[in-house]
N, C-alpha and C positions, 0 to 999 in steps of 0.2 A: 504494499499500500504506500503510495507517496507522501511524501511530509506536506501536510497544510500550509506550512509557511513558504512553500517554495514557489515563487513567483512563475507566472506563465511565460513572462518575457524572457526569462533566465535559461529555459529551455530553448527556446527559438534562437537565442543568442549562441547557445552550444551549438545546435544544427548549423546554423551560418558559418560558425567558424571552422567547423569541420568541412563544410562544402567548400570554403575557400581553399583550405591547406589542400585536400585532394585533387581539385581541378586546377591549380597553381602546378602542382608536381606535375599532372600529365600534360596539361598544355604546352609549360614552358619548355619541358624537356622531350616532347614529342618531335620538336625542330632537332635537337640534338640525334634523335633515333634516326629521323629520315636522313641526315647528313651522314652519319657514320654507318648505317646499314645499306641504304641505296643510294648514297653520293648526291642527295640532295645540295645545291649551291643556294645562295641567298634568293636568286631568282626563283627558284623552285619553292623554297619556303615561303618565300612572299606570296607567291600564286595560292599555295594550300592554305595560309593565313586568311588571304582574301575571299577565297572560298567559303571557309567556315565562317566568317563574317557575314556573307551575304546570306548563309541560310539562317544565322542567329537575328538576323533585322528582322524577317517576316515572323517566324515561329515563336520569338520571345513576345512581339506584339500580341499575337493570338493567344500564346500561353497565359499571359497576363490577364485576358479576356476570360479565358477558360477556368482561371484560378477564382476570378470574381462571382462567375456565375455557377461553376460547378464545385465550389469548397476549395479552401486553402490545402486541407489535408490531402483533398484527392490529387490535386495538381502535385504535390510532394511527393506522395507514394509512386505516382506514376513516373516522376522524373528520377528519381533514385533508382527505380526498378530498372528503366532503360538504360540509365547509365552503367549500372552494375552488369548488366547483359552484353552490351556493347564492350566493355572493357575487358570482360572474359574472354569476348571472341577476339577483340585484338590481339590479347595477350598470346593467341596461338597461331597467329598469321604472321607468315614470314615472306610477305610480298608488299611492294609499295601501294598498289592498289586496295589489298587489303587492309593496310593499315589507315589510308585516306578513307574508305568508305565506315570502318572503325568510328574515325574522329568525328564524321559526320553524325554517326550514331550517337556519341557522346554529347555531341551539341544540341541536339534534339532533346534528349534527356535534361540536360542542363537549363533548356531555355523555360523548363515547368518550375525551376527551383528559384532563381535570383528575383524575378519580380513577385514570386509569391512570399519568399522570406521577406522582402522589403515592405509588403502589404501588411504581412503578419504582424510584424515588429511594430508597425506604426498605428494599425488599427486600433480605434478607441481611444486615443490619446488627445487630450486638450492641445489648442494651440500653444498654450505655456508649456506644457510637459515635452511636445514633440520635439524641441531641439535635444532635450536632454537623451530622448531615447535613439533619435538619428544619431547624436552623438557616438552613443555606446556600440550601435550598429557598425557603424564605420569605423572605429577603433578594432572591435572583434575581428571582421574580416580582413582590414587592413595588416593585423599583427599575423593572423594567421596567413595572409599571403606571403608577406617577408618571410617568415619561417619557412614556408614551402619553397619560395623561389633561394632562399640560402641553402637549404638542406637538402635540394633535390640532386644536385649533382654528387653530394656524399653519399646519397642512396645509390645512384646510378654505379658510382667506383665500388661501394662496398656490396649489393649485391646484384649488378647487372641491369639492362633496360627493362627487364622483367618487372621490377620495382615499381615503374611507373603505372604499371597496371594493376599489381596486387596490392600495393599500399592503398591506393583509392577505392579499391573494391571494399576491402575491410573497413575502410573508414565510412562508405556508403551503407554497408551492411549495419552499423551502428546508427547510422542516420535514420534509416528506415526503421529501425528498433525503436528509436527516439520520436519519431512522426506517430507510430501506432499507441505508443505510450501516452504521447501527448494527447492525440485526438481522445483516447478513452478517458482521460482524467480532465479534458479541458475544464468541463463545467465546475467541476469541484476545485480546480486550480483558481479559477475566475471569483468563485465565490469567496476563495481563503483571501486572495489578494484584496477583493472588496472590502473585508471586513476589517485589514490592515492598512487603511489607505497613506499613502505617502504624500507630504505636502509639495504639491506643484512649485515650480520656481515662478517669480512674478511674471506678468505679461513682458513681451519684448516689446519696447519702446520704438524700435525702429520698425515696427511693423507697418506697412503700407496699406493702401487703399486695396481693394480686390482687384481693380483694374490695372493697379501697378503691380501687384503680387503675379498678375497674369503676363503682364510684360516680362518681369525677370524669369518667369518659368520658361518663357520662348526664348529668351537669351541663353538660358542654362542648357536648354535642350538643342540649342544651335551649337553652344561651345563644348559641351561633352564629347559628342563624336569627333570633334577634332583631337581633343585630348587622347582618344582612343586610335585616332590615325596615327599619332605618333608612339603610343603603348606598343600596340601589336606590330607596329613596322620595329621597333627596337627589339622585341621578344623574337621576331621571327628571323631578323639577322644575327642575334645574339650569338649562335655557333659560329658564326664568320668572323665575328669580332673576336672569340675566344682564339680561334684559330691565328688572328693576326698578331695577337699579343702572347702565341702560344701556351695558352691558359687550358688546362684540364677542364672538364664539365664540373670537377668540385669547385676550383678556383674560379671558375666562370661563374658558378653561383653564388660565391662568397662577394666577387668585385660588382657582378652584375645586379644584385640584389639592393644595393646601396639607396638606389631612389625608392625602393618599396619602403626602407624604414624611415626616409625623410618624408614620404607621404604618410605614414603612420604618425610622425611628430606634427605634421600639418593637421591632422584628423584630431588630436590630442588638443591643439592649441584652439582649432576652430569649435570645437565642442563645447570648451570653457568659456571662450570670447566670443559673443555675438555680435559684436559690432560691426562684423563684415555683411551681416544680413541685410540684403536689398540695398547695398553699396556698390553700383557700377563700377568705380574705380578699382576696388579689388579684383573683380572678375576679369577687367582688361589687363590689368598688370599681369595677373597672373598668367593670362593668354601669351603675353609679348614675351614674358619669362620663359614660356613652354618653347616657343619657336627658336630663342636664341640658344638655350640649354639643349634640345633636341638636336640642332646641328653640329653643336660642339660634341657631342657625345659620339656621334657617327663619322664626323668629318675631320677633326683633329685627332692625329696619329700619336697621341701620347696618353699613357694610363692615368697619369695624375689629373690630367685635365678631364677624362673620362669620368674619374670618380667626383671630381669638385662639380662638374657640370650634372650628375646624377641628383646631387643635394638640390640643386634649384629646379631640376625637372621635378623631381619627387613633391615638392611644396608646391609647384604649379599645378601639379596633377591633382594634388589633395583638393586644392579650393575649388577648382572646376567641378570635380566629381561632387565635392560635397554641396555644392550649389544646385547641381541639378537633381541630386536626391532629395535634398531639403526643400527646395522649391516643388517638385514633382509630390511629396507628401503631403506639403503645407497648403498647397492651392485648391485642394479639392477632396471630396468625399471617396470617389472610386479610386481607391488606392491602389487594386489589382490592375484596372486599366492605366492609371498613372505610372504605376513600376513597370508595365509592359512597355510602354512607350520610352521611358528610361532607358531600359536594357536594349530596345530598338535603335535606340541611338547611339550606344554603345557599339552595337552591331554593325550598325552604319560605318562608324570609325574604323572598327576593325575590318572591313571590307575593303574600304576606299583607300586608307592608308597604304597598306601593304599592295594593294592593287597597282595604285600609282608607282610605287617604288618597283613593282615588277616590270610593268609596261615600259618603265623607262631604261631598265637594265636591258630589257629585250630589244627595245628599237635604238637605242643608244649605247651597246655593250664596250664601247671604246674607253669610256669614264667611268671609272669605280663610284665616282661623286655624284654622278647623274640622279641616281635614286634619292640622294640626300637632298638634291637642289631641287626635287621635283617635289617630294612631300613636304619640304619646309616652304616651297612656294605654294603649295595647297593650304598650310595652316596659315601663310602670310593672308591668303585671301579669306580664311575664315575669320581673321581678326579684323580684317576691312568690314566683312559683314556684319558682325558684331559690333561696331561701332555706329554702322550704320542703321541697324535697328534700333540701337540707343538713341540716334539723332532723332528718327524718325518718330519715335513714340515720344520723345520730350515736345517735338514740334507740334503734337496733335493735342497736348494738354493745354 
């Protein structure tokens, strides 16, 4: 029997952290597997990343709607089951097409988890308490992601590439068990939590009008895909960066995970300090820092520059992502739908960024920096669009 004092959201956060750790291990080091086993170069890995992102655009949006209409627990159970089956099959395949198909199936399952977890943790919160919940949510998944990124290479060197399949399978089995348990005791947990209310923080003094809140939601939904343009491009070419600096998968995980810890630090700061809420200058500054740090990481052939640039990259990513999720949950009651749109925007970035990088390397293979230039130019267009949206919104007031 469960402890009556155990809050409902605590279990949600546990499931979320496990999901982040498992998926980061698989999707980050899948590109190392494709390079080591099947000879994939940067162009091949970027193409694969773009294809996976393309699937995520549409399915995550629909999965968010599915969760809103059919129930959060149904969506989670479906997602974890599909991912476990896909990873189990992928662990037994020894061909590039087989691994690609397995990865697509894992993406399908993943689509049912993130929009649902975002909605489940935000559901029922007051506007005054929502920043606290979103803060915990972001810190939990970012910490788990940083640890997965950091330790994934070590797992590969210790246990081989099979570990990127079996470790997530074991974790997802635990998640599925927790989901069944949470569904069984949901009403009891909710009653126990209601009997011991927690004092909500004071209302946010920066809270704008509903119209302004919607405007910031649109700007955040615009900015977040561009953040994931940079993230997924970086992850897909990480095996190439590791080869350039003669790093093993373990040390590539150590060196390449610094931006994840910087993002985690940003989440901590943004959780406790709400002065950035509905302040355009913070969003636009983060976007500019994203462009500069991304170009430095990929274009400057110096390991120290790569490490320093990752700090600014992670801080910028942190504010942009936090903005998108917070405004998505703060601007309406259809949290499953909004979570799906938030994740679809991530999928758009995951598709477009690597796709542009792969296309530039295909059509202009003579220069190794063409991919960096193309993606950086795309990011710059996003910055211009963000400023234009803000300017147009202010001119209408």
